[in-house]
MARDO-781009 format. One record per residue: residue in one letter; x, y, z of N, C-alpha, C in turn. Coordinates in steps of 0.05 Angstrom, whole numbers, plus 32768, in hexadecimal, padded with zeros to 4 digits. Layout:
# MARDO-781009
AXYZXYZXYZ;...
***
This chain:
# MARDO-781009
X7DCE823A80C67DCA824680AC7DBA82348096;X7DAC823A80887D988233807A7D96822C8067;X7D97820D80507D9E81FF803B7D8E820D802A;X7D938217800F7D89822480007D8882107FE8;X7D6F82067FE87D6B81F07FCD7D7E81F87FAF;X7D8781E67FA47D9881E67F867DB881FC7F8F;X7DBC81FB7FAB7DD782097FB27DE881ED7FB6;X7DF881E67FA67E0F81D07FA77E0481AB7FAC;X7E11819A7FAE7E0981827FB67E0481767FD3;X7DF881667FD67DFE81567FF27E10814A7FEE;X7E1A813B7FFE7E2E812E80097E30810B7FF7;X7E1381087FF97E0580EC7FF57E0A80EF7FD4;X7E0780FE7FBF7E0A810A7FA97E2781067F9D;X7E3581157FAF7E57811C7FA77E5F80FA7FA6;X7E5480E97FB97E5680CC7FC87E4E80B97FA7;X7E3A80BD7FA67E2D80B07F857E3E80B77F6E;X7E4A80D47F667E5380DF7F537E6F80D07F52;X7E7D80CD7F677E9780BE7F6C7E9780A87F63;X7E8480937F6C7E80807B7F6D7E7680777F49;X7E7380827F437E6580867F1F7E7A80877F16;X7E8A80977F237EA280A17F0A7EB6808D7F0A;X7EC7807D7F2B7ED180697F2B7EC8804F7F14;X7EAC80487F1B7E9E80337F097EA780337EE8;X7EA3804E7EE57EA7805F7EC07EC280577EBD;X7ED1805D7ED27EF580587ECD7EFD80407ED2;X7EEF80317ED57EEF800E7EE37EF180087EBE;X7EDF800B7EAF7ED480027E9A7EE0800F7E83;X7EE980277E867F0280337E747F1D80237E6E;X7F20801D7E887F3F80197E8A7F387FF47E96;X7F237FEB7E857F287FCF7E807F3F7FBF7E7A;X7F3B7FA57E7C7F5B7F997E737F697F9A7E58;X7F567F9E7E437F577F9D7E2B7F617FBA7E28;X7F597FD47E317F657FEB7E2E7F7E7FE87E47;X7F7C7FDF7E517F957FDD7E6B7FAF7FD27E51;X7FA67FBC7E407FC27FA47E397FC87FC07E21;X7FB87FCA7E157FBF7FDB7DFB7FCD7FF27DFB;X7FC27FFA7E1B7FD880127E167FF1800E7E23;X7FF57FF67E39800E7FEF7E38801A7FE27E22;X80147FD57E0F80227FC87DFC80307FE27DE8;X801880007DEC802480167DD6804080257DEC;X803C801E7DFB804E802A7E138067801B7E11;X806880057E1280827FF07E0B808F7FF57DF1;X807B80017DDC807C7FF77DBF809280157DC0;X8083802A7DC8809780477DC480AA80447DD3;X80B180337DDC80C580317DF980E1801C7DE3;X80D3800F7DDE80E680037DCC80EA800B7DB3;X80D1801B7DA180E5802B7D8580F380407D91;X80F580447DA7810980697DAF8123805A7DAA;X8127803A7DB78141802F7DAF8150802B7DA0;X813580227D8A814080237D738150803C7D68;X813B80547D6F814780687D5C816180797D6D;X815C80667D8A817980737D94818C806C7D8C;X819080517D7D81A180397D7E81AF804B7D52;X8194804F7D47819F80597D3681AC80777D32;X81A1808D7D4681AD80A97D4381C980A27D5A;X81D180887D6B81E9808A7D758202807D7D58;X81F0807B7D4A8205806C7D38821480827D24;X81F1809D7D17820280A77D07820F80BD7D1F;X820880C97D2F821B80DF7D3F823180D77D45;X823480B57D46825580AD7D54826B80A57D3E;X8252809B7D23826480957D0A826A80757D14;X825880627D29826680517D33824F803A7D35;X824F802A7D28823F800E7D26822E800C7D3F;X821780107D4982087FFF7D5881F77FE87D58;X81EE7FD77D6E81D57FC17D7181C57FC57D7F;X81AF7FB97D78819A7FAF7D8381957F997D8F;X819C7F927DA981907F727DB3817F7F767DCA;X81747F627DC8815D7F5D7DDD81647F407DED;X81667F477E0E81757F387E23815C7F327E31;X81487F1D7E2D81367F1A7E3B81187F307E39;X811A7F3D7E4181017F5A7E3581167F767E39;X81307F6F7E3A813B7F8C7E4081497F907E23;X81407FA77E14814F7FAA7DF781627FC47E02;X817A7FB07DF3818F7FBD7DF981A07FCB7DE5;X81AD7FE67DDC81BB7FF47DCB81D57FF37DDB;X81E57FE67DC5820B7FE67DCF82157FF27DAD;X822F7FFC7DB082437FF77D97824C7FE47D94;X824F7FD77D77824C7FC27D6D826C7FB77D7C;X826D7F9E7D8D827A7F937D9982917FA67DB5;X82787FB67DB982837FD67DCF82707FD27DE3;X82767FE97DF582667FEF7E0982437FF07E0A;X823C7FE37E2082197FE27E11820D80127E1C;X820280117E11820180327E0281E780367E1E;X81CF802A7E1981B680287E2581A780167E24;X8192800E7E2B81857FFD7E3F81627FFD7E3F;X81557FED7E39813B7FF57E3F81277FDC7E46;X811A7FCE7E6881107FBC7E6F80F77FC07E67;X80EB7FB47E4C80D57FBC7E4A80BD7FAC7E54;X80CC7F9C7E6480A97F8F7E6D80A47F9D7E8A;X80B77FAF7E9A80B67FBE7EAE80AE7FDD7EAF;X80B77FDD7E9580AF80027E948099800C7E7A;X808C7FEA7E72806A7FF97E6D80607FF87E84;X804D7FF47E82803080037E9480247FEA7EA4;X80287FD07E95802D7FB17E9E80407FA37E92;X80407F847E9A804D7F767E9880527F697E69;X805F7F667E6180537F587E4080587F3F7E4A;X80507F377E43804E7F167E3080647F0C7E2A;X806D7F1F7E1780877F157E1180967F2D7DFB;X80B27F2A7DF080BC7F377DE080CC7F267DD2;X80C87F227DBA80DE7F167DA380E67F307D92;X81057F2C7D8381157F3F7D77811E7F247D60;X811D7F357D43811E7F277D3681287F377D16;X81497F2A7D0F81567F167D1681677F227D33;X81747F147D3F81797F117D62817E7F327D64;X81957F427D5481A07F557D49819A7F677D39;X81977F817D3881877F927D3281A47FA77D25;X81AD7FA97D1581CC7FBA7D0A81C47FD77D0A;X81D17FEF7D0F81CC7FFD7D0481F1800A7CFC;X81F480187CE4820D80197CD7820C80387CD6;X821D80457CD6823580607CD6821E806E7CC5;X8211806C7CBB81FE80887CA881DE807A7CB5;X81DF80697CC881CA80687CCE81B380567CBC;X81BC80487CB281B180307CA081B680157CB9;X819B80127CB381957FF67CC5818F7FD47CB1;X81997FC07CC981937FAE7CBC816F7FA17CC5;X815F7F9D7CAD81477F997CB2813C7F847CCA;X812D7F8F7CD6812C7F787CFA810D7F867D02;X81057F777D1380E87F807D2780EC7F747D36;X80DE7F7E7D4D80DF7F827D6780B97F857D69;X80BA7F687D74809C7F567D7A80967F607D9F;X807E7F607D9980727F6D7DB8805E7F5D7DBB;X80527F4F7DDF803A7F407DD380377F417DF0;X80187F4D7DF0800B7F467E087FF17F527E08;X7FDD7F377E0F7FC87F317E197FB17F2E7DFB;X7FC67F187DF07FB57F177DD57FBC7F327DBC;X7FCC7F457DC17FCF7F5A7DAC7FED7F577DAB;X7FF77F667D9680107F657D9280187F7F7D8D;X80377F867D8B803D7FA17D76805A7F947D6A;X80617F9E7D5180727F8C7D45807B7FA97D3D;X80957FAD7D41809F7FCE7D3D80B77FBF7D1A;X80B47FCF7D0B80C27FC17CF980D97FDF7CF8;X80EF7FCE7CF181097FE37CE481187FD67CD3;X810F7FEC7CBC81197FE37C9B813E7FE67C96;X81487FE97C7D81627FE67C79816C800D7C7A;X8152801C7C78815B80447C7C815D80417C96;X815480317CAE815580367CC7814180447CD7;X812780497CC4810E80487CCD80FB80357CDA;X80E380407CEF80DE802C7D0680BE803F7CF9;X80B6801C7CFB8099801E7CFB8085800E7D07;X807080117D1B805F7FFE7D27804F7FF47D12;X80417FD87D20802F7FC77D0F80267FB67D24;X80097FC27D3180037FBB7D427FF17FA17D2E;X7FF17F837D467FDE7F6E7D407FD07F657D55;X7FBB7F517D4F7FB37F3D7D697FB77F237D60;X7FC27F0F7D737FCD7EF07D6B7FB67EE77D7A;
***
């Protein structure tokens, strides 16, 4: 079979193209980009726990609390059983440097109103502060430290 010039690629050309694509992917997924993606994913998980606590309080007409145990964000009925939890360090794409909750407990009443508080997530010189206001809304504020 005779190869007609211009039809398809040689094996060497394909190998070079794959190598260049691998180098480009490495540059794109540099440490800074990886830290940002990991931090964003963990922040979304933490935000979902805060929203879950608020919605549970409204749905069941019972007070709920959000607490932090290490890097594990926990939602529980006030003085009652654990409703849900997520370990922010293991569910993100990479390990977080640290997680803080201020004050130590964020509470939601039966109307969904919350005690003001923040969840701080840190990774690689970057951070995200999830602010929960008294109405129960949550917003993310990124920062560098």
